ZAMARGU-4260 file (C-alpha; in steps of 0.2 Angstrom, whole numbers, plus 5000, padded with zeros to 4 digits):
<rodrens>
0) 4484/5068/5496 | 4493/5058/5507 | 4481/5063/5521 | 4468/5051/5513 | 4480/5038/5517
5) 4477/5041/5535 | 4458/5040/5534 | 4450/5024/5541 | 4442/5011/5529 | 4425/5016/5536
10) 4428/5035/5533 | 4435/5032/5516 | 4421/5022/5510 | 4409/5035/5516 | 4419/5048/5507
15) 4420/5039/5490 | 4401/5036/5490 | 4400/5055/5494 | 4411/5057/5480 | 4423/5069/5491
20) 4437/5057/5488 | 4439/5047/5472 | 4445/5028/5471 | 4459/5035/5460 | 4464/5047/5474
25) 4463/5034/5487 | 4475/5023/5478 | 4487/5036/5473 | 4488/5041/5491 | 4492/5023/5496
30) 4505/5021/5482 | 4513/5038/5488 | 4514/5033/5505 | 4522/5016/5501 | 4535/5026/5492
35) 4537/5038/5507 | 4539/5023/5519 | 4549/5012/5508 | 4562/5010/5521 | 4550/5000/5532
40) 4552/4986/5518 | 4533/4980/5521 | 4530/4975/5503 | 4536/4960/5492 | 4528/4968/5476
45) 4518/4983/5472 | 4506/4981/5459 | 4504/4999/5455 | 4499/5000/5437 | 4486/4987/5439
50) 4480/4996/5455 | 4478/5013/5445 | 4468/5004/5432 | 4456/4996/5444 | 4454/5013/5452
55) 4449/5021/5436 | 4437/5007/5433 | 4431/5010/5451 | 4429/5028/5447 | 4418/5025/5432
60) 4407/5014/5441 | 4404/5027/5454 | 4401/5041/5442 | 4388/5029/5433 | 4378/5026/5447
65) 4381/5007/5448 | 4379/4996/5463 | 4395/4997/5473 | 4402/4984/5486 | 4406/4988/5504
70) 4424/4990/5500 | 4422/4999/5484 | 4439/5009/5479 | 4448/5005/5496 | 4467/5000/5495
75) 4472/4984/5503 | 4485/4972/5504 | 4489/4954/5504 | 4502/4943/5513 | 4513/4935/5502
80) 4508/4918/5508 | 4491/4920/5500 | 4486/4918/5482 | 4482/4934/5471 | 4478/4931/5453
85) 4491/4938/5441 | 4502/4945/5456 | 4517/4936/5461 | 4515/4924/5477 | 4532/4919/5482
90) 4529/4913/5500 | 4543/4924/5506 | 4555/4911/5497 | 4568/4911/5482 | 4560/4894/5479
95) 4544/4903/5472 | 4552/4918/5465 | 4542/4917/5448 | 4526/4910/5455 | 4511/4919/5448
100) 4494/4911/5453 | 4481/4909/5441 | 4467/4912/5453 | 4463/4923/5469 | 4461/4915/5486
105) 4444/4914/5492 | 4447/4928/5504 | 4456/4939/5491 | 4443/4936/5477 | 4429/4941/5490
110) 4438/4958/5494 | 4440/4962/5476 | 4421/4957/5473 | 4416/4970/5485 | 4427/4983/5476
115) 4443/4983/5486 | 4458/4986/5476 | 4474/4976/5478 | 4490/4987/5479 | 4503/4974/5483
120) 4509/4959/5492 | 4516/4961/5509 | 4531/4953/5518 | 4532/4937/5527 | 4546/4927/5533
125) 4549/4911/5522 | 4533/4900/5522 | 4528/4910/5539 | 4539/4899/5549 | 4545/4912/5562
130) 4537/4927/5572 | 4550/4939/5564 | 4548/4945/5547 | 4565/4944/5540 | 4574/4932/5528
135) 4587/4931/5515 | 4575/4933/5501 | 4569/4951/5505 | 4579/4957/5521 | 4570/4964/5536
140) 4554/4974/5539 | 4555/4987/5551 | 4543/4991/5565 | 4537/5009/5562 | 4537/5012/5581
145) 4555/5007/5584 | 4567/5001/5570 | 4577/4992/5584 | 4562/4980/5589 | 4554/4967/5578
150) 4538/4971/5569 | 4533/4953/5573 | 4527/4939/5561 | 4523/4931/5551 | 4511/4945/5545
155) 4523/4957/5549 | 4522/4966/5532 | 4503/4967/5533 | 4504/4975/5551 | 4517/4987/5545
160) 4508/4993/5530 | 4490/4996/5539 | 4501/5005/5554 | 4510/5016/5542 | 4495/5020/5531
165) 4500/5010/5517 | 4482/5004/5512 | 4467/5005/5525 | 4466/4986/5525 | 4477/4971/5525
170) 4474/4952/5522 | 4485/4942/5535 | 4487/4924/5539 | 4489/4915/5556 | 4495/4898/5559
175) 4501/4901/5577 | 4498/4919/5581 | 4504/4926/5565 | 4491/4939/5564 | 4490/4944/5581
180) 4508/4944/5586 | 4512/4958/5573 | 4495/4967/5577 | 4502/4968/5594 | 4519/4973/5590
185) 4514/4987/5578 | 4499/4993/5587 | 4484/4988/5576 | 4470/4976/5577 | 4470/4958/5570
190) 4457/4945/5569 | 4459/4926/5568 | 4441/4922/5565 | 4433/4905/5569 | 4439/4889/5560
195) 4431/4890/5544 | 4422/4907/5545 | 4434/4913/5532 | 4438/4900/5520 | 4457/4896/5518
200) 4457/4882/5503 | 4477/4884/5502 | 4478/4874/5519 | 4485/4857/5513 | 4476/4848/5526
205) 4459/4855/5528 | 4453/4843/5541 | 4467/4846/5553 | 4468/4864/5549 | 4476/4877/5560
210) 4481/4890/5548 | 4468/4904/5545 | 4468/4920/5534 | 4459/4936/5542 | 4458/4955/5542
215) 4470/4968/5550 | 4467/4986/5551 | 4470/5001/5562 | 4453/5000/5572 | 4440/4988/5576
220) 4427/4995/5564 | 4438/4994/5550 | 4443/4976/5554 | 4423/4972/5555 | 4421/4981/5538
225) 4433/4968/5531 | 4427/4953/5540 | 4409/4955/5534 | 4416/4955/5517 | 4427/4939/5519
230) 4417/4928/5530 | 4405/4916/5524 | 4401/4897/5519 | 4411/4888/5506 | 4406/4870/5502
235) 4425/4865/5499 | 4430/4870/5516 | 4425/4856/5529 | 4424/4869/5542 | 4415/4882/5531
240) 4398/4874/5530 | 4389/4886/5541 | 4375/4892/5530 | 4374/4910/5538 | 4384/4923/5548
245) 4379/4920/5567 | 4370/4935/5573 | 4374/4935/5592 | 4379/4953/5595 | 4382/4963/5612
250) 4366/4972/5615 | 4365/4990/5623 | 4367/4988/5641 | 4372/4970/5642 | 4385/4965/5653
255) 4398/4954/5646 | 4406/4941/5658 | 4425/4940/5655 | 4437/4926/5660 | 4454/4935/5664
260) 4469/4924/5660 | 4484/4935/5666 | 4496/4921/5665 | 4497/4904/5657 | 4512/4896/5664
265) 4523/4911/5659 | 4535/4925/5665 | 4525/4942/5661 | 4532/4958/5658 | 4527/4970/5671
270) 4522/4985/5657 | 4511/4971/5649 | 4504/4966/5665 | 4500/4984/5670 | 4491/4987/5652
275) 4480/4973/5652 | 4475/4974/5670 | 4471/4992/5666 | 4460/4986/5651 | 4450/4975/5663
280) 4447/4989/5675 | 4440/4998/5661 | 4430/4983/5657 | 4423/4983/5675 | 4420/5002/5673
285) 4408/4997/5660 | 4399/4986/5672 | 4406/4970/5666 | 4410/4955/5677 | 4429/4951/5676
290) 4436/4935/5684 | 4453/4927/5686 | 4454/4910/5677 | 4468/4897/5676 | 4474/4888/5660
295) 4491/4881/5658 | 4494/4885/5639 | 4514/4884/5639 | 4513/4865/5641 | 4505/4864/5624
300) 4520/4870/5616 | 4529/4853/5612 | 4513/4847/5604 | 4510/4863/5594 | 4530/4861/5588
305) 4525/4843/5581 | 4511/4851/5571 | 4522/4864/5564 | 4538/4854/5560 | 4531/4840/5553
310) 4520/4851/5541 | 4534/4860/5535 | 4544/4844/5534 | 4530/4836/5523 | 4529/4851/5512
315) 4548/4855/5511 | 4558/4841/5515 | 4562/4837/5497 | 4567/4855/5493 | 4578/4854/5510
320) 4586/4839/5503 | 4590/4846/5486 | 4592/4865/5488 | 4595/4868/5505 | 4605/4884/5501
325) 4589/4892/5495 | 4581/4891/5511 | 4581/4903/5526 | 4594/4892/5539 | 4579/4895/5552
330) 4567/4887/5541 | 4579/4873/5537 | 4583/4870/5555 | 4564/4869/5559 | 4561/4857/5544
335) 4576/4846/5550 | 4568/4845/5569 | 4554/4838/5561 | 4562/4822/5555 | 4563/4815/5574
340) 4544/4814/5576 | 4535/4798/5577 | 4517/4794/5571 | 4512/4792/5589 | 4519/4808/5594
345) 4508/4816/5580 | 4493/4806/5588 | 4498/4812/5606 | 4499/4831/5599 | 4481/4828/5592
350) 4475/4821/5609 | 4483/4837/5617 | 4475/4848/5605 | 4457/4839/5610 | 4461/4842/5628
355) 4465/4860/5625 | 4448/4861/5616 | 4438/4854/5630 | 4446/4865/5643 | 4442/4881/5634
360) 4425/4876/5629 | 4422/4873/5648 | 4428/4891/5653 | 4418/4899/5638 | 4402/4889/5646
365) 4405/4900/5660 | 4411/4916/5652 | 4407/4925/5636 | 4424/4927/5632 | 4442/4926/5638
370) 4454/4940/5639 | 4474/4939/5640 | 4489/4948/5634 | 4493/4945/5616 | 4511/4942/5620
375) 4521/4941/5636 | 4531/4956/5631 | 4532/4970/5620 | 4541/4969/5602 | 4558/4959/5605
380) 4574/4967/5600 | 4578/4963/5581 | 4593/4951/5578 | 4587/4937/5591 | 4588/4920/5585
385) 4569/4914/5583 | 4574/4896/5588 | 4586/4901/5603 | 4582/4908/5621 | 4575/4925/5625
390) 4573/4935/5641 | 4558/4944/5648 | 4559/4957/5662 | 4577/4953/5663 | 4575/4934/5667
395) 4579/4919/5655 | 4563/4911/5649 | 4566/4898/5637 | 4562/4898/5618 | 4551/4911/5610
400) 4535/4901/5606 | 4532/4895/5625 | 4538/4911/5632 | 4534/4926/5621 | 4517/4920/5613
405) 4510/4906/5623 | 4492/4915/5622 | 4491/4915/5604 | 4494/4897/5596 | 4484/4886/5607
410) 4468/4895/5598 | 4475/4890/5581 | 4473/4873/5588 | 4456/4874/5595 | 4449/4885/5582
415) 4441/4899/5593 | 4441/4916/5586 | 4454/4927/5593 | 4458/4946/5591 | 4472/4957/5596
420) 4468/4974/5602 | 4479/4989/5605 | 4479/4993/5624 | 4493/5004/5629 | 4512/5007/5627
425) 4527/5000/5637 | 4538/5013/5645 | 4549/5012/5629 | 4534/5017/5619 | 4531/5000/5612
430) 4513/4994/5608 | 4504/4982/5620 | 4491/4971/5614 | 4476/4963/5623 | 4469/4947/5617
435) 4451/4943/5616 | 4445/4925/5613 | 4427/4921/5609 | 4415/4905/5606 | 4415/4897/5590
440) 4405/4907/5577 | 4403/4922/5590 | 4415/4933/5579 | 4402/4947/5578 | 4401/4947/5598
445) 4420/4946/5599 | 4420/4962/5588 | 4407/4971/5598 | 4416/4969/5614 | 4433/4974/5607
450) 4424/4989/5599 | 4417/4994/5617 | 4433/4992/5625 | 4443/5002/5611 | 4429/5015/5614
455) 4433/5016/5633 | 4451/5016/5630 | 4451/5031/5619 | 4439/5040/5631 | 4451/5037/5646
460) 4465/5044/5635 | 4455/5060/5632
</rodrens>
């Protein structure tokens, strides 16, 4: 039965419709894998009995010949930052240990309406504040490829869950790379869609939003399957007013134009460089045009930190004052760092965000998409201070955001869709990710390009 856990979501959906696999078997396979891989610590909570009950209902609908949704009977997980009706949402924090939402977030509701079965909540660092999935409330989530290296964050539990077969699909969230970072570390696909394409009404500031929810899966086809269910307008989201899914697709034989951003003001691990350059050679072998581009993203880090630290201070400052012992020390330090910013610095950060958007738009006026490494290096060793300095390729490179993931957080600020696609392994057998960034509302095109590159990569391995 655990072999069912290794089926893709696309294949599982087809098997359920053909009645060769039942929703009950699919859920039991996922739950068995969660038990088998419990040491990875990917889940904050497992809703086993509820999932079993819903699987029986799904099987009944199937046998009665009722109209089925696209995700009917497919097990999925939700990151613990996103609200789930009747299932605890703790934000990875002791502060919210007893919090049980009364309603699903929009994306969760859409997945469930399409027939997906929630099997549990995946781990996240407290309030998603760092790129390592660990914290005093739940411990450390382990990378299935190497327990000595981080699984990334903050959607680390989600990435580990799909990588290890604990549910075919996962819903993550991304405030600075939090879907794409763990996707790259764990060798899965993660999509941060166009701002507003998947409504995220939990964001406290919907107009200045840079936090997204999105799908994570083992391949592009599964990611697309979930995205097509999750996307769509919502009048409550100021960026979710687009009335229909944009239909630009990569036509058969069409030659995509890729702006290749190898470095963005950072030092790059040689294994990562070799992998992403090889991926671009595969793109050229498809007949696509690949040209190098320049874009300084590292210099945006101080402005990104203004947004991050100020937001956490606004949300959690009173908790930091009243119950600091309940907070992760690194979260507490991040909150305290926000106290020194002025209103003028916040405005300057907004100006920098606008300037970056304009530069990216200019590039995407000349190219169909931007390709870059997802991270400057493969998964970092566990035990590092997320607020301290790191080394890449044996060289001191500064702190994590500007050095390890300068490619990801800028596109949270600009709102462009961005996807991390596995593109090889390091000499230490750690996964490496290729990031693809598209134009606003060209998520379908971005997924088409990713699928074509994924296919080319698999063909080259054979």
